[in-house]
N, C-alpha and C positions, 0 to 999 in steps of 0.2 A: 551245610545248609544254615547253620545259625550265622556263621560269619558273612554268607552271601546276603541273608535276610537283613543283617544289620548294615551291610554296605549299601543296599539298595534304599532302605528306609532312612539312612543318614545323609544320602546324596543331595535331596532337596534342601536340606539345611546347610551343607557344605556349599551349595551353589549360592544360596542366599547370603551366607557369610562372606563369601569371596567376591561376588559379582554385585551385591548390593551394598552391604555394610563396609568392606574392605574398599570397594570402588568409590562409594560416596566420600570417603576420607583420603582418597589418593594413595592408598597402600597397594592395591591390586595391580600387577603387571602382566597377569595371565590373559591369554585368550581362551575361549571355551574349548577349542580343540586341544590346546595344551593342557588345560585343567582335567579333560576327559581321559586324555592319554596318560596323564600323571596318575589318575584315579584307577585306571585299569592296571597299570604297571605295579602300583602299591598293592592292589588286591592279589595279583599273580605272585608277587614276591612273598607276600604274607602267607599265602597257602603253601608256597614251596617250602616255608619255614615250619609253619604251624602244624600241617598235617603229620609229617613224620614225627615230629617232636611230641605231638599230642598221642600218637599211635604207641610210640616207644614208652611214654610215661604210663599209659593205661596198661601196657604189657607188664612193666615193672611192678606196678601195683597188684596186678594179678598173680604174679608168680613170686613175689617177694616174701611171702610168708608173714610172720609175726612183726618183723623189722623192715617191712616194705617202705616205711616212711623215711628210713636212713637212706635206702638206696635211691628212692625217688628225690629226696633232697640232694644228693651227691649228683644225680642225673642233671638236675635243673642248674645246679651250681656250675657244672661243666658247660652246659648248653649256653648260659649266660656269658661265661668267659670267653668262649668261642665266638659269640656274637659280637661282643664288645671288640674282640680283635679283629674280625674280618668286616665289621660293619663300614668303618671310614675307607678302607681299601677296595672293597668289592661291592658293597651294597649301595653307600651313599652315592658313589659316581654313575650309579644307573639313573639317578635324578637329577643331579647337579654337576657342573663342570668345575674341577679342581685343578688350578694352575699353580705352580711354584711363584712365590712372591719374588718379583724381579730385583736382581742386585741393586742396592742403593743405600742411601742413609737410614731408612726405616729398618731394613733387614739387618743392617749392621748394628743398629741400637738394641733391637730385639734380641739378637745373639749375645751382645754385651750384657744385657740385663739378665737373660737366661743363665749365662755363666757366672754372673755375680751371685746367684742364689743356688748354684750347682744343679740347675734344672737340665737334665739330659736331652737337650733339643737336637733333633736331627733334621727337621725340615719345617718350612713355614708355607702354608698353602692360602690361596685366595679363592674362596668359592663364589660362583656366580649366582648369588641369591637374588640379585636384581632381576632375574627373568620370571621369579615367581611373586616376590613382594619387595616393598621398599623398607620393610622392617630390618633391623640390623643385629648382629651377634658376633660373638668370638668364643672359641672353646679350644681345648686341647685334649688329646687322646694318646693312647698307647701304654704299654706296660714296661716297666723296668728302665732299661737304658735307651728305649726307642720312642721318645715322645716327640709328638708333632702338634703345631699350632695351626688352627684354621681361622682365618679371618673372612668375614663376610665383605664383599666389595661395597656393600651400602654403609659398612662402618667407616671406610677409608675415604676421606674426603677428595684424595687424589684419583682413586680408582673408580668412584661412583659412576655408572653410566647415567644415572639421572642428572647428576652435576654436569656431565659432558653435554647433555641435551640442554641443560639450562644455559651454559656458556654459549651454545650455538644460538639459542633464542636472544640472548643478550647482545649478540653481534648482529642482529637483524637491523635493517635499515628501518627507522621509524617513518610512517606515513604522515604527510603534511595535511592531514584531514581535520586537524583542530580537536581531535578527541583524546589527545594526550596518550597515544599508544606507548610511547618510549617509558612514560612513567608507569604504565601498567606492566610492561616487561621487567623493569627494574624492581617492581614489587612483587612480581612473580618469582624473580630470581632470589630475592631476598627471602620469601617465604618457603620456597622449594629446596633451596641448597641444604644438603644434608651431609652427615658424616662428621668425622672428627679428624683434626690435624695430627701430625705425627707424635707430638708429645702427649696428646690426649689418648691416642691409640696405645701408647706405651703405659700410660696410667691404667687404662682398662685391662690391659695384659698383666700389669702389676698385680690388680685385684685377682685375675684369674689365676695366676702363678701363686698367689697367697693361699688359694684353696689347696694347691698341690703342698706347698711347703709346710702349711699347718696341719696336714693329714686329713683334711676334710674328705676327700675322694675315699681313702681307704676306711675312714670311720662310716661313711654312707654304704660302703659295700659290706662291711661287717654287720651293721644294723640290718641291712636287707637280707642277709644270709640267716641272721638269728630269727628274724621274723619268719623267713621261708621255712627253716626247720621246725619252729613253733607251730606253724599253720600245718604243715605235714603231720606233726605229731597229734595235734588235736584231730585232724582229719582221720588218722588211724584209730582214735578213740571213739569217734562219732559214726563211722562208716558202718558198724555192726548194728546200729539203732534202727530196727525195723520201722519204729513209728515216723521217722523222718521221711522214708520213703512212702509209707502209707498216706501221709499227709498230702502227697503230690500224686496220689492215684496208683502207685506201684505197690500193690499188695502181694503179688505172687514172687516178683523178682526184686533184685537190688542191684540194677546196673551201674558199674563203676563210674561211667561218665556222669549219669544222673546224680550220683553222690557228690562227685566233684562239684557240679554245678549248684546243688542244693547248699552244701556246706560252705563253699567259697563265696557264693554269691549272696546267700541270705543268712545263714547262721553267723557268719563272720562279719556281717555288715556293720553292727554296732562297734565291734572290736576295730574294723578298718577305719570308722570315722575317728575314733579316739587316736589311733596310731597316726592318722593323717594330720590331725592337730598337733600332736607332739613332734612330728617330722617338720611341719611348718615352723613352730617356734625354734626348733634346732637349726633349720635352714636360715632363718632371720639372724640368728646368733652368728652363724658362719659368715654370713654377709658382711655383717659389722666387723668381724675379725679379719676378713679379706680386705676391706676398706682400710682398716688400721694398718695392715700389712704393707699396702701401697703407700699409705702415707709414711711409713718408716723408710720406704725407699725414696722419700723425697717427692712423691707424686701427688701429693694432696691437692695442691692448687689445679693441676691438671685433671685430676680425677673428678674434682668438683664441677669444672666447667664441662667436661666429658659426660657427666651424669645428666647435667641440665640440657646438654644438646641431644643426647639420646632420648631424654624424657620428651622433649619438643618433636623430634622426628618420629616418635612413636605415639605422638599425641596423648601422652599419659597426663592424667590430671594430678596435680601436685598435693592435693589435700585429700585425705582418706579418712573415713569413719574408723575409729580406733578399734572397735568391736568387730566390724566387717574385715578390715584388714588383718587383724589378729587371727581370724579363722581361716581366711582365704588366700592371703599374699604369702608367698614363699620369700619374696624380698621385701625388706622394710620400705615404707613409703619414702619417696624422694627427700622429703623436707627432714625426716629424721637421719637419713644418711648424710645429707649436707651438714647438718648440725653436728653430727659426730665427727666429721671431717675438719671442722673449724679448730683453729688454734684456741684453746680456752682463754688465752690473754685476750683475743678479738672479742670474746663474750663480755 
C-alpha cells in the first residue's frame, strides 16, 4: 500500500519532469503510452522483488533471536549480490533493448584496451537508450572473470538514432522561398548532433575501467555493507525501546514493520545525511582518480573533449557554486575535471 501510494503521488511529478522539463530542453524521446507502460512495468517488477524480500526480512527479524541483526544483514547481502548478478541479464532487458556491439574498429580497440589493463571483458553491448531519452552513459557490470561493457547508443556518434535523423534532415532539398531554410537546417544539425567519436568513447571507457582497476567498485561495496551491518546493529539496539513506538501511537504493540520504518526513516535521518555527504566527497575523489587513470592510458586529450561534448549534450552548466556542488554533486564540476586533466606545463 505504501509503495502504491508513493507511485501514484509521484506520477504527476514524473510526468511533469518528462513531458515538460525534459521535453522543453529536447531530451525526452518517449510517448505518453510508452511512459505509462514503462511505469506500470517498473511497479510490477518492483513488487515482485520487494514483497518476498520484505516478507523474508521481517520473518528473519522475528525468529532470529538476540543476533537477528547478523542474519538480517547476511540476508540483505545475498539479495543485493543476486540482484546485481541478474539485473543486467534479466531485469534491464525488460525495459531496454541490448544488442552486441558490431564487429569493427571500435570493438577491436575496446578489446585491446581492456586486455592492456587485464580487464576480463567477455562482451560489449549497445543499449537503445534513445527510445527513452537523449542523455548518454556507459557502464560495466559482472563479477570475477565475466565482465561486460554497456554503451548507450546516444554516446556513440556513429550509432545515435538522433544523429541519423539529423543526417536525413541535412539531405533535405532547401526551398527557394527566400527564408534561408538551408541555413536553419545546418544550424539545427550543428546544435543537435550528439555523441562522441571512437577515440573519445575509448577515453570515457578508460575512465570507467579506471574505477575497476583502482578498486573503487569493491571499496563502494565494502562501505555499503559496513553501513548496512551498522544500521541493523543499531536497529537491534533501538527496536526494544517502547517510547519510539508510543511516539507514533503504538502503545499496546510494537510491530516489526513499523519499527523498521520509524528507525530507518526517522531516527537514522541525521546519520544518513552525514553519510551521504561523506560518500559524495569520496565519489568526487574517485572520479578524479579515474580521470587520472585515463590520462595515464594516454587518453587525456580525448577525455577532455569528450567531457565537454557530454556536458553540452546533457546541457550541463559548467560553473557551479562550490558549497552547493560540494554537498550535492557526486561528480566534480566540469571545469575542475578539465583543469585536472591539463598538463601542468600548459598551465
